[in-house]
C-alpha positions as CSV (number, residue, x, y, z in Angstrom):
1,M,0.0,0.0,0.0
2,T,1.3,3.5,-0.9
3,T,1.3,6.5,1.4
4,P,-0.9,9.5,0.6
5,I,2.1,11.6,-0.6
6,Q,3.0,8.9,-3.1
7,N,-0.6,8.7,-4.3
8,E,-0.7,12.5,-4.5
9,T,2.5,12.5,-6.7
10,V,1.2,9.7,-9.0
11,T,-2.2,11.4,-9.3
12,S,-0.6,14.7,-10.0
13,L,1.7,13.2,-12.7
14,L,-1.2,11.3,-14.4
15,T,-3.5,14.4,-14.2
16,N,-0.8,16.6,-15.7
17,L,-0.4,14.1,-18.6
18,G,-4.2,13.8,-19.1
19,L,-4.1,10.1,-18.2
20,D,-6.9,8.2,-16.4
21,T,-6.0,8.4,-12.7
22,S,-8.3,5.4,-11.9
23,A,-6.4,3.1,-14.3
24,T,-3.9,0.6,-13.1
25,Y,-0.2,1.4,-13.6
26,P,1.8,-1.5,-12.1
27,G,5.2,0.2,-12.5
28,L,4.1,3.3,-10.8
29,E,2.5,1.3,-8.0
30,T,5.7,-0.7,-7.5
31,L,7.7,2.5,-7.3
32,G,5.2,4.0,-4.9
33,Q,5.6,1.2,-2.5
34,V,9.4,1.4,-2.5
35,D,10.9,4.7,-3.5
36,H,8.6,7.7,-3.8
37,R,11.5,10.1,-4.3
38,Y,11.9,8.8,-7.9
39,L,8.2,9.5,-8.5
40,R,8.8,13.1,-7.6
41,D,11.8,13.3,-9.9
42,L,9.8,11.7,-12.7
43,K,7.0,14.2,-12.2
44,I,9.4,17.1,-12.2
45,N,11.4,15.8,-15.2
46,V,8.2,15.3,-17.3
47,G,6.9,18.7,-16.4
48,N,10.2,20.3,-17.2
49,V,10.7,18.8,-20.6
50,L,7.1,19.4,-21.7
51,N,6.7,22.9,-20.3
52,N,10.0,24.6,-19.5
53,S,12.2,24.1,-22.5
54,Q,14.1,27.3,-23.6
55,N,14.7,25.8,-27.0
56,L,11.4,24.1,-27.9
57,S,7.9,25.6,-28.1
58,K,5.2,23.8,-26.2
59,K,3.8,22.6,-29.5
60,E,7.2,21.3,-30.6
61,A,7.6,19.6,-27.2
62,A,4.2,17.9,-27.5
63,L,5.0,16.7,-31.0
64,V,8.4,15.3,-30.0
65,A,6.7,13.6,-27.0
66,L,4.1,12.2,-29.4
67,S,6.8,10.7,-31.6
68,V,8.2,8.8,-28.7
69,A,4.7,7.6,-27.6
70,V,4.0,6.5,-31.2
71,N,7.4,4.8,-31.4
72,E,6.7,2.9,-28.2
73,K,3.1,2.2,-29.2
74,H,1.7,3.6,-25.9
75,Q,-1.9,4.5,-26.9
76,P,-2.9,6.5,-23.8
77,L,0.1,8.8,-24.2
78,I,-0.4,9.0,-28.0
79,D,-3.9,10.3,-27.2
80,S,-2.7,12.6,-24.5
81,F,0.2,14.2,-26.6
82,T,-2.1,14.4,-29.6
83,A,-4.6,16.5,-27.6
84,L,-1.8,18.6,-26.1
85,A,-0.2,19.2,-29.5
86,R,-3.7,20.3,-30.9
87,Q,-4.2,22.5,-27.9
88,E,-0.8,24.2,-28.7
89,G,-1.8,24.8,-32.3
90,A,-0.6,21.6,-34.2
91,T,-2.6,20.8,-37.3
92,D,-3.9,17.4,-38.2
93,A,-1.3,17.3,-41.0
94,Q,1.5,18.0,-38.6
95,I,0.3,15.3,-36.2
96,A,0.0,12.8,-39.0
97,E,3.5,13.7,-40.2
98,V,4.9,13.0,-36.8
99,T,3.4,9.5,-37.0
100,A,4.7,9.0,-40.5
101,C,8.2,10.3,-39.6
102,T,8.3,7.9,-36.6
103,S,7.3,5.0,-38.7
104,L,9.9,5.8,-41.4
105,L,12.6,6.3,-38.8
106,S,11.8,3.0,-37.1
107,T,12.3,1.4,-40.5
108,N,15.5,3.2,-41.2
109,N,16.9,2.6,-37.7
110,I,16.6,-1.1,-38.2
111,F,18.1,-1.1,-41.7
112,Y,21.0,1.3,-41.0
113,R,21.8,-0.3,-37.7
114,F,22.1,-3.6,-39.6
115,R,24.4,-2.0,-42.1
116,H,26.5,-0.5,-39.3
117,F,26.7,-3.8,-37.3
118,T,27.7,-6.0,-40.3
119,E,30.2,-3.5,-41.9
120,K,30.1,-5.5,-45.1
121,A,30.8,-3.8,-48.5
122,Y,27.8,-5.3,-50.2
123,Y,25.3,-4.0,-47.7
124,Q,27.0,-0.6,-47.6
125,Q,27.1,-0.2,-51.4
126,T,23.6,-1.5,-52.2
127,Q,20.8,1.1,-52.3
128,P,18.4,0.7,-49.4
129,G,15.3,0.4,-51.6
130,I,13.2,2.2,-49.0
131,R,11.0,5.1,-50.2
132,M,11.5,8.3,-48.1
133,S,9.6,10.9,-50.1
134,I,8.2,12.5,-46.9
135,M,11.7,13.7,-46.1
136,A,11.8,15.9,-49.2
137,N,9.2,18.6,-48.3
138,P,7.9,17.9,-44.8
139,V,4.8,19.8,-43.5
140,L,6.8,20.3,-40.2
141,G,9.6,22.0,-42.0
142,K,13.0,20.4,-42.7
143,E,14.7,21.4,-39.4
144,F,11.9,20.1,-37.1
145,F,11.4,16.9,-39.2
146,E,15.1,16.2,-38.8
147,L,14.9,17.0,-35.0
148,V,12.1,14.4,-34.6
149,S,14.1,12.0,-36.7
150,L,17.0,12.5,-34.4
151,V,15.0,11.9,-31.3
152,V,13.4,8.7,-32.6
153,S,16.8,7.4,-33.8
154,A,18.3,8.1,-30.3
155,V,15.4,6.2,-28.6
156,N,15.9,3.3,-31.0
157,G,19.7,3.3,-30.6
158,C,20.8,3.7,-34.2
159,E,24.3,5.3,-34.0
160,L,24.6,6.0,-37.7
161,C,21.1,7.6,-37.8
162,V,21.8,9.7,-34.8
163,R,25.0,11.0,-36.3
164,S,23.4,11.7,-39.7
165,H,20.3,13.5,-38.3
166,E,22.3,15.5,-35.7
167,E,24.5,16.8,-38.5
168,S,21.5,17.5,-40.7
169,V,19.4,19.3,-38.0
170,L,22.4,21.5,-37.2
171,N,22.9,22.3,-40.9
172,H,19.2,23.3,-41.0
173,G,19.8,25.9,-38.3
174,A,19.2,24.2,-35.0
175,T,21.5,24.8,-32.1
176,E,23.2,22.1,-30.0
177,A,21.1,23.4,-27.1
178,R,17.9,22.8,-29.1
179,V,19.1,19.3,-30.0
180,L,19.9,18.5,-26.4
181,D,16.5,19.7,-25.2
182,A,14.8,17.5,-27.8
183,V,16.8,14.4,-26.9
184,R,16.4,15.0,-23.2
185,L,12.6,15.2,-23.8
186,G,12.7,11.9,-25.7
187,S,14.7,10.2,-23.0
188,V,12.4,11.4,-20.2
189,I,9.2,10.3,-22.1
190,K,10.8,6.9,-22.9
191,G,11.6,6.6,-19.1
192,L,8.0,7.5,-18.3
193,I,6.7,4.9,-20.6
194,T,8.9,2.3,-18.9
195,V,6.9,2.7,-15.7
196,L,3.4,3.2,-17.1
């Protein structure tokens, strides 16, 4: 059984995320029984990355968070971050593109990680044969599309993709501080999903 302050922290975290406070979250309940200090850290970290970035607008933060939720197939957070992104002015086309970008990057992350791991000339020299037309003229703009691509690649652990998208996003005008904020956001949301 959890103590009231732990329940308060969990309820506050779930409420802030727009999640059902009456649903069962075994990971959160386990943490509540053992170490409520982490729950407070988690609540603060989630709030900070979604609301206090100096380098991402609230709309951008919601869209990056959405990409991680889509990547991890966490439907309650997909719904929550979709609603938050709309509240912050995201269009249906932008939301759909985040989903498409995440799907494409999941595809690319597997393919390019395979190439990187094997280090064989045949795989390196052969065209991937994967259509990527959405990268040419993204609704989100090239810089932000590359930023989302970078975050998804970081979550999926594709070193080659991370290096490529980090270079591309900087070439499109992003700062390293903006990149760091986006990747921090992705890592916190991935950590959140781990306990939901």
